[in-house]
LUMNULO-796605 format. One record per residue (C-alpha): residue number from 1; x, y, z; residue in one letter. Coordinates in steps of 0.25 Angstrom, whole numbers, plus 5000, padded with zeros to 4 digits. Example, Ala and Ser with C-alpha at 12.3 -4.5 7.8 and 13.67 -1.06 7.14 Angstrom:
NODE   seq   east   north     up   type
NODE     1   5049    4982   5031      A
NODE     2   5055    4996   5029      S
END
This chain:
NODE   seq   east   north     up   type
NODE     1   4882    4994   5020      M
NODE     2   4895    5002   5017      Y
NODE     3   4896    5014   5008      D
NODE     4   4909    5009   5002      L
NODE     5   4916    4995   5002      L
NODE     6   4931    4995   4999      I
NODE     7   4937    4981   4995      V
NODE     8   4952    4981   4998      G
NODE     9   4960    4988   5008      A
NODE    10   4973    4991   5001      G
NODE    11   4977    5006   4998      I
NODE    12   4965    5008   4990      Y
NODE    13   4955    5002   5000      G
NODE    14   4961    5010   5011      A
NODE    15   4961    5024   5004      L
NODE    16   4947    5021   4998      L
NODE    17   4943    5019   5012      A
NODE    18   4950    5031   5018      R
NODE    19   4944    5040   5006      A
NODE    20   4930    5034   5009      F
NODE    21   4931    5037   5024      S
NODE    22   4931    5052   5021      R
NODE    23   4916    5050   5019      Y
NODE    24   4905    5046   5028      S
NODE    25   4902    5032   5023      G
NODE    26   4904    5018   5026      K
NODE    27   4916    5010   5020      C
NODE    28   4921    4996   5021      L
NODE    29   4934    4991   5017      V
NODE    30   4936    4976   5015      L
NODE    31   4950    4970   5014      E
NODE    32   4953    4955   5012      K
NODE    33   4966    4956   5019      E
NODE    34   4969    4957   5034      N
NODE    35   4975    4971   5032      D
NODE    36   4974    4983   5023      V
NODE    37   4984    4985   5012      G
NODE    38   4988    4970   5011      N
NODE    39   4989    4969   4996      G
NODE    40   4995    4978   4986      S
NODE    41   4994    4990   4995      S
NODE    42   5004    4984   5005      G
NODE    43   5014    4978   4995      A
NODE    44   5019    4988   4985      N
NODE    45   5030    4998   4983      S
NODE    46   5025    5008   4993      A
NODE    47   5026    5020   4983      I
NODE    48   5016    5031   4980      L
NODE    49   5020    5033   4965      H
NODE    50   5021    5047   4960      S
NODE    51   5012    5044   4948      G
NODE    52   5021    5046   4936      Y
NODE    53   5020    5031   4931      D
NODE    54   5005    5028   4928      P
NODE    55   5000    5030   4914      V
NODE    56   4994    5044   4913      P
NODE    57   4979    5044   4913      G
NODE    58   4978    5031   4921      T
NODE    59   4971    5029   4934      N
NODE    60   4985    5026   4940      K
NODE    61   4991    5039   4935      A
NODE    62   4979    5047   4940      F
NODE    63   4978    5041   4954      Y
NODE    64   4993    5040   4956      N
NODE    65   4995    5055   4953      A
NODE    66   4983    5059   4961      A
NODE    67   4986    5051   4973      S
NODE    68   5000    5055   4976      I
NODE    69   4996    5069   4980      G
NODE    70   4985    5063   4989      M
NODE    71   4995    5054   4997      Y
NODE    72   5003    5063   5006      P
NODE    73   4990    5068   5013      R
NODE    74   4985    5054   5014      I
NODE    75   4998    5048   5019      L
NODE    76   4999    5059   5029      G
NODE    77   4985    5057   5035      D
NODE    78   4988    5042   5036      L
NODE    79   5002    5044   5041      E
NODE    80   5008    5035   5031      V
NODE    81   5023    5036   5028      P
NODE    82   5027    5041   5014      Y
NODE    83   5038    5048   5007      R
NODE    84   5038    5055   4994      R
NODE    85   5051    5051   4988      I
NODE    86   5049    5051   4973      G
NODE    87   5052    5040   4963      S
NODE    88   5063    5038   4953      L
NODE    89   5059    5030   4940      T
NODE    90   5073    5025   4935      V
NODE    91   5077    5024   4921      S
NODE    92   5089    5016   4916      F
NODE    93   5087    5021   4901      E
NODE    94   5096    5030   4894      A
NODE    95   5083    5036   4887      D
NODE    96   5075    5045   4897      V
NODE    97   5062    5043   4889      S
NODE    98   5056    5032   4899      P
NODE    99   5058    5043   4910      L
NODE   100   5052    5054   4901      S
NODE   101   5040    5045   4899      E
NODE   102   5038    5043   4914      L
NODE   103   5040    5058   4916      L
NODE   104   5029    5061   4905      E
NODE   105   5020    5051   4912      R
NODE   106   5022    5058   4926      A
NODE   107   5019    5071   4920      G
NODE   108   5006    5066   4914      K
NODE   109   5002    5060   4928      N
NODE   110   5005    5073   4935      G
NODE   111   5017    5067   4942      V
NODE   112   5030    5075   4945      E
NODE   113   5042    5068   4940      A
NODE   114   5055    5071   4933      R
NODE   115   5067    5063   4926      I
NODE   116   5080    5063   4934      V
NODE   117   5093    5059   4927      G
NODE   118   5104    5049   4931      R
NODE   119   5112    5058   4940      D
NODE   120   5099    5064   4947      E
NODE   121   5094    5050   4949      L
NODE   122   5107    5045   4955      R
NODE   123   5106    5057   4965      K
NODE   124   5092    5054   4969      M
NODE   125   5095    5039   4970      E
NODE   126   5110    5035   4972      P
NODE   127   5107    5020   4972      S
NODE   128   5100    5020   4959      V
NODE   129   5106    5012   4947      S
NODE   130   5117    5019   4940      K
NODE   131   5111    5014   4927      E
NODE   132   5099    5023   4929      A
NODE   133   5098    5034   4920      T
NODE   134   5087    5043   4926      G
NODE   135   5073    5042   4933      A
NODE   136   5060    5049   4934      L
NODE   137   5058    5055   4947      F
NODE   138   5044    5057   4953      A
NODE   139   5045    5064   4966      P
NODE   140   5030    5061   4970      G
NODE   141   5032    5046   4973      A
NODE   142   5031    5042   4987      M
NODE   143   5033    5030   4996      I
NODE   144   5023    5026   5006      V
NODE   145   5019    5015   5017      D
NODE   146   5008    5008   5010      P
NODE   147   5005    4999   5022      F
NODE   148   5001    5012   5030      L
NODE   149   4995    5019   5019      L
NODE   150   4984    5008   5017      V
NODE   151   4982    5005   5032      S
NODE   152   4982    5019   5037      R
NODE   153   4972    5023   5025      A
NODE   154   4963    5012   5030      M
NODE   155   4965    5015   5044      E
NODE   156   4961    5030   5042      N
NODE   157   4949    5025   5034      A
NODE   158   4944    5016   5045      I
NODE   159   4946    5027   5055      D
NODE   160   4937    5035   5046      N
NODE   161   4926    5025   5046      G
NODE   162   4929    5014   5035      V
NODE   163   4927    5000   5039      D
NODE   164   4938    4989   5035      L
NODE   165   4937    4974   5035      K
NODE   166   4949    4966   5034      L
NODE   167   4949    4951   5029      G
NODE   168   4937    4953   5021      E
NODE   169   4939    4948   5007      E
NODE   170   4928    4953   4997      V
NODE   171   4924    4940   4989      S
NODE   172   4913    4947   4981      S
NODE   173   4906    4961   4978      L
NODE   174   4892    4962   4973      E
NODE   175   4882    4973   4970      K
NODE   176   4871    4973   4981      S
NODE   177   4859    4982   4977      G
NODE   178   4865    4996   4978      D
NODE   179   4877    4991   4986      A
NODE   180   4889    4981   4985      Y
NODE   181   4891    4969   4993      R
NODE   182   4905    4963   4997      A
NODE   183   4906    4949   5002      V
NODE   184   4919    4944   5008      T
NODE   185   4926    4931   5010      D
NODE   186   4923    4931   5025      S
NODE   187   4908    4932   5022      G
NODE   188   4907    4947   5024      G
NODE   189   4896    4955   5016      V
NODE   190   4898    4970   5015      Y
NODE   191   4889    4980   5007      E
NODE   192   4893    4994   5002      A
NODE   193   4887    5004   4993      R
NODE   194   4900    5006   4986      S
NODE   195   4913    4997   4984      V
NODE   196   4927    4999   4980      I
NODE   197   4936    4987   4977      V
NODE   198   4951    4989   4978      C
NODE   199   4955    4975   4980      A
NODE   200   4967    4974   4971      G
NODE   201   4967    4961   4962      P
NODE   202   4954    4957   4969      Y
NODE   203   4946    4969   4964      T
NODE   204   4943    4963   4950      E
NODE   205   4938    4950   4955      K
NODE   206   4929    4958   4965      L
NODE   207   4923    4967   4955      I
NODE   208   4920    4957   4944      A
NODE   209   4907    4952   4949      P
NODE   210   4902    4966   4949      L
NODE   211   4904    4967   4934      G
NODE   212   4916    4975   4933      Y
NODE   213   4926    4972   4922      P
NODE   214   4939    4965   4924      A
NODE   215   4952    4974   4923      Y
NODE   216   4962    4963   4923      G
NODE   217   4968    4963   4937      S
NODE   218   4981    4956   4939      Y
NODE   219   4991    4956   4950      V
NODE   220   5006    4959   4950      R
NODE   221   5016    4956   4961      K
NODE   222   5027    4964   4965      G
NODE   223   5039    4960   4974      C
NODE   224   5047    4969   4983      Y
NODE   225   5060    4969   4992      Y
NODE   226   5059    4977   5005      V
NODE   227   5073    4983   5010      L
NODE   228   5076    4987   5024      D
NODE   229   5079    5001   5029      H
NODE   230   5094    5003   5026      F
NODE   231   5096    5017   5021      G
NODE   232   5095    5023   5008      R
NODE   233   5092    5015   4995      L
NODE   234   5083    5024   4987      V
NODE   235   5076    5037   4990      D
NODE   236   5065    5037   4979      H
NODE   237   5056    5026   4973      V
NODE   238   5065    5021   4962      V
NODE   239   5058    5014   4950      F
NODE   240   5063    5009   4937      P
NODE   241   5056    5013   4924      L
NODE   242   5042    5007   4924      P
NODE   243   5039    4995   4915      G
NODE   244   5027    4986   4911      K
NODE   245   5026    4980   4925      K
NODE   246   5025    4994   4932      G
NODE   247   5035    5003   4939      K
NODE   248   5045    4992   4941      G
NODE   249   5054    4988   4953      I
NODE   250   5057    5000   4962      L
NODE   251   5066    5003   4974      V
NODE   252   5059    5012   4984      T
NODE   253   5061    5017   4999      P
NODE   254   5049    5014   5008      T
NODE   255   5043    5023   5019      T
NODE   256   5049    5014   5029      S
NODE   257   5063    5015   5024      G
NODE   258   5064    5002   5017      N
NODE   259   5065    5000   5002      Y
NODE   260   5057    4992   4992      L
NODE   261   5061    4985   4979      L
NODE   262   5051    4981   4969      G
NODE   263   5041    4977   4965      P
NODE   264   5040    4967   4954      T
NODE   265   5027    4967   4946      S
NODE   266   5023    4953   4941      E
NODE   267   5009    4949   4938      P
NODE   268   5004    4936   4946      H
NODE   269   4991    4929   4949      G
NODE   270   4988    4931   4964      G
NODE   271   4987    4943   4972      F
NODE   272   4991    4935   4984      G
NODE   273   5004    4932   4979      D
NODE   274   5014    4941   4986      V
NODE   275   5026    4931   4986      S
NODE   276   5040    4935   4981      T
NODE   277   5050    4927   4973      S
NODE   278   5064    4927   4970      R
NODE   279   5061    4931   4956      E
NODE   280   5052    4942   4959      E
NODE   281   5062    4948   4970      L
NODE   282   5074    4947   4960      S
NODE   283   5066    4955   4950      M
NODE   284   5064    4966   4961      V
NODE   285   5079    4966   4964      L
NODE   286   5083    4967   4949      E
NODE   287   5073    4979   4947      G
NODE   288   5077    4986   4960      A
NODE   289   5092    4984   4958      R
NODE   290   5091    4990   4944      K
NODE   291   5087    5003   4951      L
NODE   292   5095    5002   4963      I
NODE   293   5107    4992   4961      P
NODE   294   5113    4992   4975      D
NODE   295   5100    4987   4982      L
NODE   296   5103    4982   4997      P
NODE   297   5095    4970   4995      I
NODE   298   5100    4964   5008      G
NODE   299   5091    4974   5015      E
NODE   300   5079    4967   5010      T
NODE   301   5069    4964   5022      I
NODE   302   5057    4959   5014      R
NODE   303   5052    4955   5000      V
NODE   304   5037    4955   4997      Y
NODE   305   5027    4956   4985      A
NODE   306   5014    4963   4983      G
NODE   307   5003    4963   4972      N
NODE   308   4996    4973   4964      R
NODE   309   4984    4972   4956      A
NODE   310   4985    4977   4942      S
NODE   311   4975    4979   4930      S
NODE   312   4977    4975   4916      Q
NODE   313   4975    4989   4912      G
NODE   314   4986    4994   4921      G
NODE   315   4978    5005   4927      D
NODE   316   4970    5006   4940      F
NODE   317   4956    5002   4939      I
NODE   318   4945    5011   4945      V
NODE   319   4932    5004   4941      G
NODE   320   4918    5003   4945      G
NODE   321   4907    5014   4947      G
NODE   322   4896    5018   4956      E
NODE   323   4898    5012   4969      G
NODE   324   4908    5001   4965      F
NODE   325   4923    5004   4962      W
NODE   326   4935    4995   4961      Y
NODE   327   4950    4998   4959      L
NODE   328   4959    4988   4951      G
NODE   329   4973    4987   4946      G
NODE   330   4979    4995   4957      I
NODE   331   4993    4993   4955      D
NODE   332   5005    5003   4955      S
NODE   333   5003    5015   4958      P
NODE   334   4991    5010   4966      G
NODE   335   4996    5014   4980      L
NODE   336   5000    5028   4974      A
NODE   337   4986    5030   4968      S
NODE   338   4977    5026   4979      A
NODE   339   4973    5039   4986      P
NODE   340   4967    5046   4973      A
NODE   341   4960    5033   4968      L
NODE   342   4954    5030   4981      S
NODE   343   4949    5044   4985      Y
NODE   344   4944    5047   4971      S
NODE   345   4936    5034   4971      L
NODE   346   4930    5037   4985      I
NODE   347   4927    5052   4982      D
NODE   348   4923    5051   4968      E
NODE   349   4916    5038   4967      K
NODE   350   4912    5032   4980      I
NODE   351   4908    5045   4989      A
NODE   352   4899    5050   4978      P
NODE   353   4892    5037   4975      F
NODE   354   4889    5035   4990      I
NODE   355   4887    5050   4992      K
NODE   356   4896    5050   5004      L
NODE   357   4898    5061   5014      K
NODE   358   4911    5066   5020      K
NODE   359   4916    5060   5033      N
NODE   360   4917    5072   5042      E
NODE   361   4926    5064   5052      S
NODE   362   4936    5059   5042      Y
NODE   363   4950    5059   5047      N
NODE   364   4961    5057   5036      P
NODE   365   4972    5055   5046      K
NODE   366   4975    5042   5052      V
NODE   367   4977    5041   5067      R
NODE   368   4992    5045   5070      H
NODE   369   5002    5034   5070      Y
NODE   370   5014    5035   5080      I
NODE   371   5027    5031   5074      R
NODE   372   5038    5032   5085      P
NODE   373   5050    5031   5075      M
NODE   374   5045    5043   5068      Q
NODE   375   5045    5052   5080      L
NODE   376   5056    5061   5086      G
NODE   377   5064    5056   5097      E
NODE   378   5057    5064   5108      E
NODE   379   5043    5061   5102      E
NODE   380   5046    5047   5102      R
NODE   381   5050    5046   5116      E
NODE   382   5038    5053   5121      R
NODE   383   5030    5043   5113      L
NODE   384   5037    5031   5120      Y
NODE   385   5034    5037   5133      K
NODE   386   5019    5039   5130      E
NODE   387   5017    5026   5122      K
NODE   388   5028    5016   5125      P
NODE   389   5022    5006   5115      E
NODE   390   5029    5015   5104      Y
NODE   391   5042    5013   5111      A
NODE   392   5041    4998   5110      E
NODE   393   5047    4994   5096      I
NODE   394   5042    4981   5091      V
NODE   395   5048    4981   5077      C
NODE   396   5062    4985   5078      S
NODE   397   5065    4986   5063      C
NODE   398   5054    4996   5060      E
NODE   399   5054    5002   5074      K
NODE   400   5039    4999   5076      I
NODE   401   5033    5000   5090      S
NODE   402   5022    4993   5098      R
NODE   403   5015    5006   5098      G
NODE   404   5014    5007   5083      E
NODE   405   5010    4993   5082      M
NODE   406   4999    4994   5092      E
NODE   407   4994    5007   5086      D
NODE   408   4993    5000   5072      A
NODE   409   4985    4989   5078      L
NODE   410   4975    4998   5085      G
NODE   411   4971    5006   5073      R
NODE   412   4957    5006   5066      S
NODE   413   4964    4998   5054      L
NODE   414   4965    4983   5059      P
NODE   415   4979    4978   5060      C
NODE   416   4977    4963   5061      L
NODE   417   4990    4957   5057      S
NODE   418   5005    4957   5058      L
NODE   419   5006    4962   5044      K
NODE   420   4996    4973   5046      A
NODE   421   5004    4978   5058      L
NODE   422   5017    4977   5050      K
NODE   423   5011    4986   5039      K
NODE   424   5005    4996   5049      R
NODE   425   5018    4998   5058      T
NODE   426   5030    4992   5050      R
NODE   427   5033    4982   5061      A
NODE   428   5039    4970   5054      G
NODE   429   5043    4978   5041      F
NODE   430   5057    4979   5045      G
NODE   431   5070    4971   5043      R
NODE   432   5066    4959   5052      C
NODE   433   5052    4959   5045      Q
NODE   434   5045    4956   5058      G
NODE   435   5055    4946   5063      G
NODE   436   5056    4952   5077      F
NODE   437   5044    4961   5078      C
NODE   438   5033    4951   5073      Q
NODE   439   5031    4944   5086      P
NODE   440   5029    4957   5094      L
NODE   441   5020    4962   5083      S
NODE   442   5011    4950   5083      I
NODE   443   5010    4952   5098      G
NODE   444   5006    4966   5097      I
NODE   445   4995    4963   5086      I
NODE   446   4990    4951   5094      A
NODE   447   4989    4960   5107      G
NODE   448   4982    4972   5099      K
NODE   449   4972    4963   5092      L
NODE   450   4969    4954   5104      G
NODE   451   4973    4941   5097      I
NODE   452   4983    4930   5099      D
NODE   453   4997    4932   5093      E
NODE   454   4995    4919   5085      G
NODE   455   4983    4925   5078      E
NODE   456   4990    4937   5073      V
NODE   457   4991    4936   5058      P
NODE   458   5003    4940   5049      Y
NODE   459   4993    4946   5038      D
NODE   460   4980    4939   5034      K
NODE   461   4971    4933   5045      A
NODE   462   4976    4920   5049      G
NODE   463   4991    4922   5044      S
NODE   464   4996    4919   5058      R
NODE   465   5011    4922   5061      I
NODE   466   5011    4913   5074      S
NODE   467   5004    4900   5077      L
NODE   468   5002    4894   5091      K
NODE   469   5004    4879   5091      E
NODE   470   4995    4871   5101      I
NODE   471   5000    4857   5103      R
NODE   472   4993    4846   5111      G
NODE   473   4981    4855   5114      E
END
């Protein structure tokens, strides 16, 4: 019997678990994928929005603005890379009223912002279109590594006593006396005094048998381009004026030195559809070139698509009561809003309901990660002598060492696939996209996990990368 069961291990599942671990109760997280953060949390724009855009008075507006102030401490404790670079929402209108409306909305949401004219905009972003007439500058916007944010939040929760089970897809939830019972596709049965469901588009289906009303969940797909490290393109997150489909196609730096272009925002039927098409990618280029005409599109190293679950009402759904709660419609600015929503749900709803006591041994800091390329020359040379595995570069594009990879594989958070290791270390994220380092990475994973190289999955259990053929035996 657990005190809390969390269904879903994206950014909300991870931060809910971390928030709960400050108390001395038993918590279990169930995740259907073979790793944490494999859905919307791992395929987004990697932006912590300042909070100027949501409609004042909505859950989005409240939790976005509240979370931005919480993030620096959380990211520092978890050693997650981030940069506060600010955002520019660019207008091509001669009339400044659209920007004035956004500025007024920012004021109501308690977000710092100001309007910059054509000349100041060009100084801030020399590559921006000459047709741009001005922009709303919101200095509070940040960029972050979303992969490490999820994995390290979950790792810290596990270090503080939370249990995690991967590959456990919840097929049903039911009331069982004073508790709740979850049954998984693999035959697992788990009971808990309280439950939080944060399973993206699957949430509505899971809560329906318990009598909770439908909120009109649907899925939107967004396609992106990833550009290589090549020097300066933009220094801020550059948006167009928001439209009916959201914030629009943007151009932004990443914490790793790459650039992202995207996303589209097209409703579609299946959450599992992360395909890209010529038509969708053409839409991305058209939107991005309107902002930054001279895009070095030849520097593209990858395209990808992600999904987000939206609600018909357009706002985050925080529903339930007593010991059962659920989160729905968590689209943009979902990543930016996660801390305030997660911690308030635990502190104001779950902890009083279960009457939890504080965890006196709680440690908010993740065990230190060594990053040789971030050290000074003398410090790096000392590290190489003491721990030569950190001098052995496996991924030449991103300069990732064997030591970093073995460290990630030896943590409390399971790292069971090539994709999981890629997200933890960036090995395979560079220009060659794993073309050179992938065989070495597979060998390191197999050695650390004690399995045959042919058994190492790319992502899901069974998604093998290499197969051994046996002939005549």
